[in-house]
Gaussian input, Z-matrix of N, CA and C with variables (Angstrom, degrees):
# hf/3-21g

backbone

0 1
 N
 C     1     B1
 C     2     B2     1     A1
 N     3     B3     2     A2     1     D1
 C     4     B4     3     A3     2     D2
 C     5     B5     4     A4     3     D3
 N     6     B6     5     A5     4     D4
 C     7     B7     6     A6     5     D5
 C     8     B8     7     A7     6     D6
 N     9     B9     8     A8     7     D7
 C    10    B10     9     A9     8     D8
 C    11    B11    10    A10     9     D9
 N    12    B12    11    A11    10    D10
 C    13    B13    12    A12    11    D11
 C    14    B14    13    A13    12    D12
 N    15    B15    14    A14    13    D13
 C    16    B16    15    A15    14    D14
 C    17    B17    16    A16    15    D15
 N    18    B18    17    A17    16    D16
 C    19    B19    18    A18    17    D17
 C    20    B20    19    A19    18    D18
 N    21    B21    20    A20    19    D19
 C    22    B22    21    A21    20    D20
 C    23    B23    22    A22    21    D21
 N    24    B24    23    A23    22    D22
 C    25    B25    24    A24    23    D23
 C    26    B26    25    A25    24    D24
 N    27    B27    26    A26    25    D25
 C    28    B28    27    A27    26    D26
 C    29    B29    28    A28    27    D27
 N    30    B30    29    A29    28    D28
 C    31    B31    30    A30    29    D29
 C    32    B32    31    A31    30    D30
 N    33    B33    32    A32    31    D31
 C    34    B34    33    A33    32    D32
 C    35    B35    34    A34    33    D33
 N    36    B36    35    A35    34    D34
 C    37    B37    36    A36    35    D35
 C    38    B38    37    A37    36    D36
 N    39    B39    38    A38    37    D37
 C    40    B40    39    A39    38    D38
 C    41    B41    40    A40    39    D39
 N    42    B42    41    A41    40    D40
 C    43    B43    42    A42    41    D41
 C    44    B44    43    A43    42    D42
 N    45    B45    44    A44    43    D43
 C    46    B46    45    A45    44    D44
 C    47    B47    46    A46    45    D45
 N    48    B48    47    A47    46    D46
 C    49    B49    48    A48    47    D47
 C    50    B50    49    A49    48    D48
 N    51    B51    50    A50    49    D49
 C    52    B52    51    A51    50    D50
 C    53    B53    52    A52    51    D51
 N    54    B54    53    A53    52    D52
 C    55    B55    54    A54    53    D53
 C    56    B56    55    A55    54    D54
 N    57    B57    56    A56    55    D55
 C    58    B58    57    A57    56    D56
 C    59    B59    58    A58    57    D57
 N    60    B60    59    A59    58    D58
 C    61    B61    60    A60    59    D59
 C    62    B62    61    A61    60    D60
 N    63    B63    62    A62    61    D61
 C    64    B64    63    A63    62    D62
 C    65    B65    64    A64    63    D63
 N    66    B66    65    A65    64    D64
 C    67    B67    66    A66    65    D65
 C    68    B68    67    A67    66    D66
 N    69    B69    68    A68    67    D67
 C    70    B70    69    A69    68    D68
 C    71    B71    70    A70    69    D69
 N    72    B72    71    A71    70    D70
 C    73    B73    72    A72    71    D71
 C    74    B74    73    A73    72    D72
 N    75    B75    74    A74    73    D73
 C    76    B76    75    A75    74    D74
 C    77    B77    76    A76    75    D75
 N    78    B78    77    A77    76    D76
 C    79    B79    78    A78    77    D77
 C    80    B80    79    A79    78    D78
 N    81    B81    80    A80    79    D79
 C    82    B82    81    A81    80    D80
 C    83    B83    82    A82    81    D81
 N    84    B84    83    A83    82    D82
 C    85    B85    84    A84    83    D83
 C    86    B86    85    A85    84    D84
 N    87    B87    86    A86    85    D85
 C    88    B88    87    A87    86    D86
 C    89    B89    88    A88    87    D87
 N    90    B90    89    A89    88    D88
 C    91    B91    90    A90    89    D89
 C    92    B92    91    A91    90    D90
 N    93    B93    92    A92    91    D91
 C    94    B94    93    A93    92    D92
 C    95    B95    94    A94    93    D93
 N    96    B96    95    A95    94    D94
 C    97    B97    96    A96    95    D95
 C    98    B98    97    A97    96    D96
 N    99    B99    98    A98    97    D97
 C   100   B100    99    A99    98    D98
 C   101   B101   100   A100    99    D99
 N   102   B102   101   A101   100   D100
 C   103   B103   102   A102   101   D101
 C   104   B104   103   A103   102   D102
 N   105   B105   104   A104   103   D103
 C   106   B106   105   A105   104   D104
 C   107   B107   106   A106   105   D105
 N   108   B108   107   A107   106   D106
 C   109   B109   108   A108   107   D107
 C   110   B110   109   A109   108   D108
 N   111   B111   110   A110   109   D109
 C   112   B112   111   A111   110   D110
 C   113   B113   112   A112   111   D111
 N   114   B114   113   A113   112   D112
 C   115   B115   114   A114   113   D113
 C   116   B116   115   A115   114   D114
 N   117   B117   116   A116   115   D115
 C   118   B118   117   A117   116   D116
 C   119   B119   118   A118   117   D117
 N   120   B120   119   A119   118   D118
 C   121   B121   120   A120   119   D119
 C   122   B122   121   A121   120   D120
 N   123   B123   122   A122   121   D121
 C   124   B124   123   A123   122   D122
 C   125   B125   124   A124   123   D123
 N   126   B126   125   A125   124   D124
 C   127   B127   126   A126   125   D125
 C   128   B128   127   A127   126   D126
 N   129   B129   128   A128   127   D127
 C   130   B130   129   A129   128   D128
 C   131   B131   130   A130   129   D129
 N   132   B132   131   A131   130   D130
 C   133   B133   132   A132   131   D131
 C   134   B134   133   A133   132   D132
 N   135   B135   134   A134   133   D133
 C   136   B136   135   A135   134   D134
 C   137   B137   136   A136   135   D135
 N   138   B138   137   A137   136   D136
 C   139   B139   138   A138   137   D137
 C   140   B140   139   A139   138   D138
 N   141   B141   140   A140   139   D139
 C   142   B142   141   A141   140   D140
 C   143   B143   142   A142   141   D141
 N   144   B144   143   A143   142   D142
 C   145   B145   144   A144   143   D143
 C   146   B146   145   A145   144   D144
 N   147   B147   146   A146   145   D145
 C   148   B148   147   A147   146   D146
 C   149   B149   148   A148   147   D147
 N   150   B150   149   A149   148   D148
 C   151   B151   150   A150   149   D149
 C   152   B152   151   A151   150   D150
 N   153   B153   152   A152   151   D151
 C   154   B154   153   A153   152   D152
 C   155   B155   154   A154   153   D153
 N   156   B156   155   A155   154   D154
 C   157   B157   156   A156   155   D155
 C   158   B158   157   A157   156   D156
 N   159   B159   158   A158   157   D157
 C   160   B160   159   A159   158   D158
 C   161   B161   160   A160   159   D159
 N   162   B162   161   A161   160   D160
 C   163   B163   162   A162   161   D161
 C   164   B164   163   A163   162   D162
 N   165   B165   164   A164   163   D163
 C   166   B166   165   A165   164   D164
 C   167   B167   166   A166   165   D165
 N   168   B168   167   A167   166   D166
 C   169   B169   168   A168   167   D167
 C   170   B170   169   A169   168   D168
 N   171   B171   170   A170   169   D169
 C   172   B172   171   A171   170   D170
 C   173   B173   172   A172   171   D171
 N   174   B174   173   A173   172   D172
 C   175   B175   174   A174   173   D173
 C   176   B176   175   A175   174   D174
 N   177   B177   176   A176   175   D175
 C   178   B178   177   A177   176   D176
 C   179   B179   178   A178   177   D177
 N   180   B180   179   A179   178   D178
 C   181   B181   180   A180   179   D179
 C   182   B182   181   A181   180   D180
 N   183   B183   182   A182   181   D181
 C   184   B184   183   A183   182   D182
 C   185   B185   184   A184   183   D183
 N   186   B186   185   A185   184   D184
 C   187   B187   186   A186   185   D185
 C   188   B188   187   A187   186   D186
 N   189   B189   188   A188   187   D187
 C   190   B190   189   A189   188   D188
 C   191   B191   190   A190   189   D189
 N   192   B192   191   A191   190   D190
 C   193   B193   192   A192   191   D191
 C   194   B194   193   A193   192   D192
 N   195   B195   194   A194   193   D193
 C   196   B196   195   A195   194   D194
 C   197   B197   196   A196   195   D195
 N   198   B198   197   A197   196   D196
 C   199   B199   198   A198   197   D197
 C   200   B200   199   A199   198   D198
 N   201   B201   200   A200   199   D199
 C   202   B202   201   A201   200   D200
 C   203   B203   202   A202   201   D201
 N   204   B204   203   A203   202   D202
 C   205   B205   204   A204   203   D203
 C   206   B206   205   A205   204   D204
 N   207   B207   206   A206   205   D205
 C   208   B208   207   A207   206   D206
 C   209   B209   208   A208   207   D207
 N   210   B210   209   A209   208   D208
 C   211   B211   210   A210   209   D209
 C   212   B212   211   A211   210   D210
 N   213   B213   212   A212   211   D211
 C   214   B214   213   A213   212   D212
 C   215   B215   214   A214   213   D213
 N   216   B216   215   A215   214   D214
 C   217   B217   216   A216   215   D215
 C   218   B218   217   A217   216   D216
 N   219   B219   218   A218   217   D217
 C   220   B220   219   A219   218   D218
 C   221   B221   220   A220   219   D219
 N   222   B222   221   A221   220   D220
 C   223   B223   222   A222   221   D221
 C   224   B224   223   A223   222   D222
 N   225   B225   224   A224   223   D223
 C   226   B226   225   A225   224   D224
 C   227   B227   226   A226   225   D225
 N   228   B228   227   A227   226   D226
 C   229   B229   228   A228   227   D227
 C   230   B230   229   A229   228   D228
 N   231   B231   230   A230   229   D229
 C   232   B232   231   A231   230   D230
 C   233   B233   232   A232   231   D231
 N   234   B234   233   A233   232   D232
 C   235   B235   234   A234   233   D233
 C   236   B236   235   A235   234   D234
 N   237   B237   236   A236   235   D235
 C   238   B238   237   A237   236   D236
 C   239   B239   238   A238   237   D237
 N   240   B240   239   A239   238   D238
 C   241   B241   240   A240   239   D239
 C   242   B242   241   A241   240   D240
 N   243   B243   242   A242   241   D241
 C   244   B244   243   A243   242   D242
 C   245   B245   244   A244   243   D243
 N   246   B246   245   A245   244   D244
 C   247   B247   246   A246   245   D245
 C   248   B248   247   A247   246   D246
 N   249   B249   248   A248   247   D247
 C   250   B250   249   A249   248   D248
 C   251   B251   250   A250   249   D249
 N   252   B252   251   A251   250   D250
 C   253   B253   252   A252   251   D251
 C   254   B254   253   A253   252   D252
 N   255   B255   254   A254   253   D253
 C   256   B256   255   A255   254   D254
 C   257   B257   256   A256   255   D255
 N   258   B258   257   A257   256   D256
 C   259   B259   258   A258   257   D257
 C   260   B260   259   A259   258   D258
 N   261   B261   260   A260   259   D259
 C   262   B262   261   A261   260   D260
 C   263   B263   262   A262   261   D261
 N   264   B264   263   A263   262   D262
 C   265   B265   264   A264   263   D263
 C   266   B266   265   A265   264   D264
 N   267   B267   266   A266   265   D265
 C   268   B268   267   A267   266   D266
 C   269   B269   268   A268   267   D267
 N   270   B270   269   A269   268   D268
 C   271   B271   270   A270   269   D269
 C   272   B272   271   A271   270   D270
 N   273   B273   272   A272   271   D271
 C   274   B274   273   A273   272   D272
 C   275   B275   274   A274   273   D273
 N   276   B276   275   A275   274   D274
 C   277   B277   276   A276   275   D275
 C   278   B278   277   A277   276   D276

   B1=1.4337
   B2=1.5453
   B3=1.3292
   B4=1.4923
   B5=1.5210
   B6=1.3438
   B7=1.4719
   B8=1.5150
   B9=1.3103
   B10=1.4355
   B11=1.5032
   B12=1.3298
   B13=1.4515
   B14=1.4966
   B15=1.3349
   B16=1.4617
   B17=1.5385
   B18=1.3171
   B19=1.4544
   B20=1.5434
   B21=1.3102
   B22=1.4634
   B23=1.5153
   B24=1.3163
   B25=1.4496
   B26=1.4972
   B27=1.3237
   B28=1.4644
   B29=1.5234
   B30=1.3218
   B31=1.4816
   B32=1.5349
   B33=1.3197
   B34=1.4317
   B35=1.5279
   B36=1.3266
   B37=1.4626
   B38=1.5286
   B39=1.3047
   B40=1.4608
   B41=1.5130
   B42=1.3148
   B43=1.4687
   B44=1.5206
   B45=1.3350
   B46=1.4475
   B47=1.5631
   B48=1.3208
   B49=1.4624
   B50=1.5140
   B51=1.3351
   B52=1.4776
   B53=1.5287
   B54=1.3019
   B55=1.4787
   B56=1.4886
   B57=1.3416
   B58=1.4418
   B59=1.5164
   B60=1.3423
   B61=1.4434
   B62=1.5163
   B63=1.3442
   B64=1.4511
   B65=1.5285
   B66=1.2917
   B67=1.4594
   B68=1.5255
   B69=1.3098
   B70=1.4627
   B71=1.5210
   B72=1.3306
   B73=1.4643
   B74=1.5076
   B75=1.3562
   B76=1.4568
   B77=1.5266
   B78=1.3085
   B79=1.4651
   B80=1.5196
   B81=1.3135
   B82=1.4574
   B83=1.5172
   B84=1.3358
   B85=1.4705
   B86=1.5372
   B87=1.2881
   B88=1.4747
   B89=1.5387
   B90=1.3289
   B91=1.4542
   B92=1.5370
   B93=1.3116
   B94=1.4653
   B95=1.5276
   B96=1.3184
   B97=1.4549
   B98=1.5341
   B99=1.3401
   B100=1.4514
   B101=1.5265
   B102=1.3293
   B103=1.4690
   B104=1.5280
   B105=1.3005
   B106=1.4588
   B107=1.5160
   B108=1.3073
   B109=1.4388
   B110=1.5117
   B111=1.3019
   B112=1.4686
   B113=1.5040
   B114=1.3075
   B115=1.4832
   B116=1.5575
   B117=1.3214
   B118=1.4481
   B119=1.5239
   B120=1.3231
   B121=1.4528
   B122=1.5294
   B123=1.3233
   B124=1.4913
   B125=1.5297
   B126=1.3107
   B127=1.4833
   B128=1.5210
   B129=1.3225
   B130=1.4709
   B131=1.5375
   B132=1.2979
   B133=1.4504
   B134=1.5274
   B135=1.2857
   B136=1.4703
   B137=1.5174
   B138=1.3385
   B139=1.4496
   B140=1.5369
   B141=1.3180
   B142=1.4590
   B143=1.5179
   B144=1.3115
   B145=1.4725
   B146=1.5262
   B147=1.3217
   B148=1.4659
   B149=1.5314
   B150=1.2917
   B151=1.4560
   B152=1.5341
   B153=1.3113
   B154=1.4727
   B155=1.5358
   B156=1.3231
   B157=1.4682
   B158=1.5481
   B159=1.2992
   B160=1.4796
   B161=1.5481
   B162=1.2954
   B163=1.4634
   B164=1.5447
   B165=1.3008
   B166=1.4504
   B167=1.5402
   B168=1.3146
   B169=1.4455
   B170=1.5159
   B171=1.3164
   B172=1.4612
   B173=1.5302
   B174=1.3446
   B175=1.4584
   B176=1.5163
   B177=1.3180
   B178=1.4774
   B179=1.5104
   B180=1.3213
   B181=1.4458
   B182=1.5106
   B183=1.3021
   B184=1.4509
   B185=1.5351
   B186=1.3289
   B187=1.4722
   B188=1.4982
   B189=1.3094
   B190=1.4533
   B191=1.5360
   B192=1.3340
   B193=1.4499
   B194=1.5215
   B195=1.3183
   B196=1.4461
   B197=1.5271
   B198=1.3280
   B199=1.4595
   B200=1.5490
   B201=1.3197
   B202=1.4589
   B203=1.5194
   B204=1.2869
   B205=1.4539
   B206=1.5268
   B207=1.3251
   B208=1.4553
   B209=1.5127
   B210=1.3207
   B211=1.4773
   B212=1.5187
   B213=1.3280
   B214=1.4548
   B215=1.5033
   B216=1.3464
   B217=1.4730
   B218=1.5062
   B219=1.3209
   B220=1.4804
   B221=1.5307
   B222=1.3253
   B223=1.4720
   B224=1.5146
   B225=1.3156
   B226=1.4540
   B227=1.5248
   B228=1.3274
   B229=1.4733
   B230=1.5128
   B231=1.3144
   B232=1.4587
   B233=1.5235
   B234=1.3375
   B235=1.4674
   B236=1.4985
   B237=1.3223
   B238=1.4826
   B239=1.5202
   B240=1.3185
   B241=1.4522
   B242=1.5226
   B243=1.3576
   B244=1.4762
   B245=1.5176
   B246=1.2990
   B247=1.4566
   B248=1.5217
   B249=1.3348
   B250=1.4411
   B251=1.5145
   B252=1.3289
   B253=1.4729
   B254=1.5525
   B255=1.3330
   B256=1.4463
   B257=1.5265
   B258=1.3145
   B259=1.4733
   B260=1.5306
   B261=1.3454
   B262=1.4696
   B263=1.5108
   B264=1.3636
   B265=1.4436
   B266=1.5314
   B267=1.3493
   B268=1.4439
   B269=1.5042
   B270=1.3161
   B271=1.4551
   B272=1.5499
   B273=1.3010
   B274=1.4781
   B275=1.5288
   B276=1.3063
   B277=1.4711
   B278=1.4978
   A1=107.42
   A2=115.20
   A3=120.62
   A4=107.55
   A5=115.07
   A6=120.54
   A7=106.02
   A8=116.97
   A9=123.37
   A10=110.16
   A11=117.72
   A12=123.23
   A13=110.84
   A14=117.38
   A15=121.21
   A16=108.82
   A17=115.20
   A18=121.01
   A19=112.68
   A20=117.76
   A21=120.50
   A22=110.24
   A23=118.69
   A24=122.59
   A25=112.57
   A26=117.71
   A27=120.91
   A28=110.22
   A29=115.90
   A30=118.21
   A31=110.97
   A32=116.29
   A33=119.13
   A34=110.94
   A35=117.79
   A36=120.61
   A37=112.19
   A38=117.46
   A39=120.36
   A40=110.57
   A41=116.95
   A42=119.77
   A43=112.36
   A44=117.48
   A45=121.02
   A46=109.66
   A47=114.82
   A48=119.68
   A49=111.76
   A50=116.14
   A51=119.63
   A52=111.67
   A53=117.17
   A54=121.36
   A55=112.97
   A56=118.66
   A57=122.88
   A58=114.49
   A59=116.98
   A60=121.21
   A61=110.68
   A62=116.38
   A63=118.47
   A64=113.03
   A65=115.65
   A66=122.30
   A67=106.73
   A68=116.43
   A69=120.48
   A70=113.53
   A71=116.63
   A72=120.98
   A73=110.40
   A74=114.36
   A75=121.61
   A76=107.62
   A77=117.63
   A78=123.19
   A79=106.48
   A80=116.98
   A81=120.38
   A82=110.06
   A83=116.16
   A84=121.85
   A85=111.20
   A86=117.68
   A87=122.53
   A88=108.85
   A89=114.26
   A90=120.35
   A91=113.08
   A92=118.16
   A93=122.03
   A94=112.40
   A95=116.55
   A96=121.75
   A97=113.02
   A98=116.25
   A99=121.11
   A100=109.49
   A101=116.12
   A102=121.65
   A103=112.64
   A104=117.03
   A105=120.50
   A106=108.54
   A107=117.62
   A108=122.93
   A109=110.01
   A110=115.70
   A111=124.22
   A112=106.29
   A113=115.97
   A114=122.05
   A115=110.29
   A116=114.66
   A117=120.50
   A118=116.71
   A119=115.74
   A120=121.70
   A121=109.98
   A122=116.99
   A123=119.61
   A124=111.67
   A125=113.83
   A126=121.43
   A127=106.36
   A128=114.75
   A129=120.02
   A130=111.56
   A131=115.85
   A132=121.04
   A133=110.69
   A134=116.44
   A135=122.85
   A136=109.96
   A137=116.25
   A138=120.44
   A139=112.78
   A140=118.30
   A141=122.14
   A142=112.88
   A143=116.22
   A144=120.67
   A145=113.01
   A146=118.56
   A147=121.10
   A148=110.89
   A149=117.64
   A150=121.30
   A151=112.50
   A152=116.38
   A153=120.20
   A154=111.29
   A155=116.46
   A156=121.44
   A157=110.30
   A158=114.84
   A159=119.44
   A160=113.11
   A161=117.21
   A162=120.57
   A163=112.40
   A164=117.51
   A165=120.86
   A166=111.74
   A167=116.07
   A168=121.53
   A169=109.09
   A170=117.73
   A171=123.56
   A172=113.05
   A173=118.34
   A174=118.57
   A175=111.63
   A176=115.57
   A177=120.66
   A178=107.04
   A179=113.08
   A180=120.68
   A181=108.51
   A182=117.61
   A183=123.64
   A184=108.27
   A185=116.29
   A186=117.92
   A187=109.15
   A188=116.34
   A189=122.35
   A190=108.14
   A191=113.70
   A192=120.83
   A193=108.66
   A194=115.25
   A195=120.64
   A196=114.60
   A197=117.20
   A198=120.43
   A199=109.45
   A200=115.61
   A201=121.10
   A202=110.43
   A203=118.36
   A204=121.10
   A205=110.86
   A206=118.01
   A207=120.98
   A208=113.63
   A209=117.94
   A210=122.07
   A211=113.22
   A212=121.66
   A213=119.82
   A214=113.57
   A215=116.94
   A216=120.55
   A217=111.63
   A218=115.86
   A219=120.22
   A220=108.62
   A221=117.34
   A222=119.23
   A223=110.60
   A224=118.71
   A225=121.65
   A226=111.07
   A227=117.10
   A228=119.78
   A229=110.79
   A230=118.30
   A231=120.28
   A232=110.75
   A233=117.95
   A234=121.09
   A235=110.53
   A236=118.42
   A237=121.15
   A238=110.71
   A239=116.68
   A240=120.66
   A241=113.10
   A242=114.86
   A243=122.31
   A244=112.28
   A245=118.81
   A246=121.75
   A247=107.97
   A248=116.28
   A249=122.25
   A250=110.54
   A251=114.77
   A252=118.84
   A253=107.82
   A254=114.19
   A255=120.32
   A256=112.53
   A257=117.84
   A258=122.18
   A259=109.72
   A260=115.48
   A261=121.22
   A262=112.82
   A263=116.02
   A264=117.82
   A265=109.98
   A266=113.87
   A267=121.83
   A268=110.63
   A269=114.44
   A270=119.89
   A271=107.77
   A272=115.50
   A273=120.26
   A274=111.26
   A275=116.59
   A276=119.83
   A277=108.21
   D1=144.84
   D2=173.11
   D3=-120.43
   D4=123.51
   D5=175.00
   D6=-87.18
   D7=109.43
   D8=178.55
   D9=124.36
   D10=114.04
   D11=179.95
   D12=-108.50
   D13=14.93
   D14=178.14
   D15=-87.24
   D16=-159.63
   D17=-175.56
   D18=-59.70
   D19=-40.22
   D20=-178.73
   D21=-68.48
   D22=-43.44
   D23=176.03
   D24=-62.10
   D25=-40.30
   D26=177.60
   D27=-62.55
   D28=-43.23
   D29=-179.67
   D30=-64.37
   D31=-45.20
   D32=179.03
   D33=-61.00
   D34=-45.51
   D35=179.94
   D36=-62.50
   D37=-33.01
   D38=175.88
   D39=-62.18
   D40=-44.32
   D41=179.89
   D42=-69.28
   D43=-35.79
   D44=175.84
   D45=-61.84
   D46=-45.94
   D47=179.87
   D48=-61.41
   D49=-43.13
   D50=179.91
   D51=-61.23
   D52=-30.59
   D53=178.56
   D54=-89.06
   D55=1.78
   D56=177.28
   D57=75.91
   D58=19.09
   D59=179.28
   D60=-85.82
   D61=138.76
   D62=-176.14
   D63=-72.60
   D64=137.01
   D65=174.92
   D66=-127.07
   D67=125.58
   D68=-175.92
   D69=-106.98
   D70=-41.35
   D71=-167.78
   D72=-148.25
   D73=145.31
   D74=167.83
   D75=-103.99
   D76=141.65
   D77=176.38
   D78=-111.34
   D79=137.01
   D80=-172.66
   D81=-148.36
   D82=151.72
   D83=174.98
   D84=-103.36
   D85=-17.41
   D86=-177.79
   D87=-76.39
   D88=112.42
   D89=-177.53
   D90=-57.53
   D91=-27.92
   D92=179.96
   D93=-68.45
   D94=-25.87
   D95=-178.13
   D96=-93.20
   D97=-30.40
   D98=-175.82
   D99=-63.94
   D100=135.39
   D101=-177.40
   D102=94.29
   D103=-11.45
   D104=178.42
   D105=-94.31
   D106=-168.34
   D107=176.78
   D108=-129.81
   D109=156.17
   D110=173.60
   D111=-137.42
   D112=124.59
   D113=-177.89
   D114=54.29
   D115=34.11
   D116=178.17
   D117=77.31
   D118=7.03
   D119=-179.78
   D120=-111.38
   D121=146.79
   D122=-176.42
   D123=-70.01
   D124=147.26
   D125=171.51
   D126=-104.43
   D127=117.35
   D128=-178.51
   D129=-110.22
   D130=161.62
   D131=174.39
   D132=-84.34
   D133=163.00
   D134=-179.34
   D135=-56.29
   D136=-40.04
   D137=-176.08
   D138=-62.91
   D139=-19.84
   D140=179.26
   D141=-90.47
   D142=-12.67
   D143=-173.45
   D144=-61.29
   D145=-46.21
   D146=-175.97
   D147=-59.08
   D148=-45.39
   D149=-178.49
   D150=-64.65
   D151=-41.42
   D152=-179.16
   D153=-75.48
   D154=-33.98
   D155=-178.44
   D156=-55.08
   D157=-42.11
   D158=-176.57
   D159=-71.93
   D160=-13.93
   D161=-179.02
   D162=-83.18
   D163=-10.86
   D164=-176.90
   D165=-108.64
   D166=145.17
   D167=175.95
   D168=-85.61
   D169=117.93
   D170=177.23
   D171=57.67
   D172=51.96
   D173=178.40
   D174=-73.87
   D175=155.02
   D176=170.47
   D177=-131.02
   D178=156.73
   D179=-179.90
   D180=-126.98
   D181=133.15
   D182=175.54
   D183=-113.67
   D184=128.74
   D185=177.61
   D186=-89.40
   D187=137.40
   D188=-177.78
   D189=-140.55
   D190=67.10
   D191=-179.95
   D192=-126.08
   D193=121.31
   D194=-172.94
   D195=-72.01
   D196=-33.60
   D197=-175.78
   D198=-66.72
   D199=120.70
   D200=-179.82
   D201=-62.01
   D202=-32.13
   D203=-177.41
   D204=-67.72
   D205=-19.29
   D206=-179.95
   D207=-77.83
   D208=-25.28
   D209=-174.74
   D210=-55.89
   D211=-49.00
   D212=178.87
   D213=-66.61
   D214=-31.31
   D215=177.05
   D216=-67.80
   D217=-42.50
   D218=179.17
   D219=-65.82
   D220=-44.92
   D221=-179.30
   D222=-61.30
   D223=-40.99
   D224=179.33
   D225=-61.72
   D226=-41.95
   D227=178.98
   D228=-67.40
   D229=-39.29
   D230=179.78
   D231=-71.70
   D232=-34.06
   D233=174.07
   D234=-61.26
   D235=-38.83
   D236=179.09
   D237=-63.49
   D238=-29.20
   D239=178.91
   D240=-87.39
   D241=4.32
   D242=-176.93
   D243=61.89
   D244=30.46
   D245=175.57
   D246=-91.44
   D247=135.03
   D248=-172.31
   D249=-104.48
   D250=127.27
   D251=177.95
   D252=-66.21
   D253=132.86
   D254=-178.80
   D255=94.28
   D256=-18.45
   D257=175.74
   D258=-112.59
   D259=-52.75
   D260=-177.22
   D261=-99.55
   D262=-29.73
   D263=-174.26
   D264=-147.63
   D265=156.10
   D266=178.45
   D267=-135.32
   D268=143.71
   D269=178.59
   D270=-90.00
   D271=118.69
   D272=-178.80
   D273=-103.83
   D274=-27.81
   D275=177.79
   D276=-156.07

């Protein structure tokens, strides 16, 4: 999963694709992007993440949001889902 469907998330997903790494879903807070697709993958809202997370075996999430002010908000939301940084998710940007 990639958190961020903006420019930074698109760039990260491009590099993941080039390396043959699977990308299933983008997670986004921008209502204008949710429900659309990016690189053929769905863009979901944060509220959908918990349900989809459980459907995958050993999923990981990479955050790709440039705004520094977003980092503590993202971490708080992932903490609420009991996702552990370094085990379940990594901050890429």
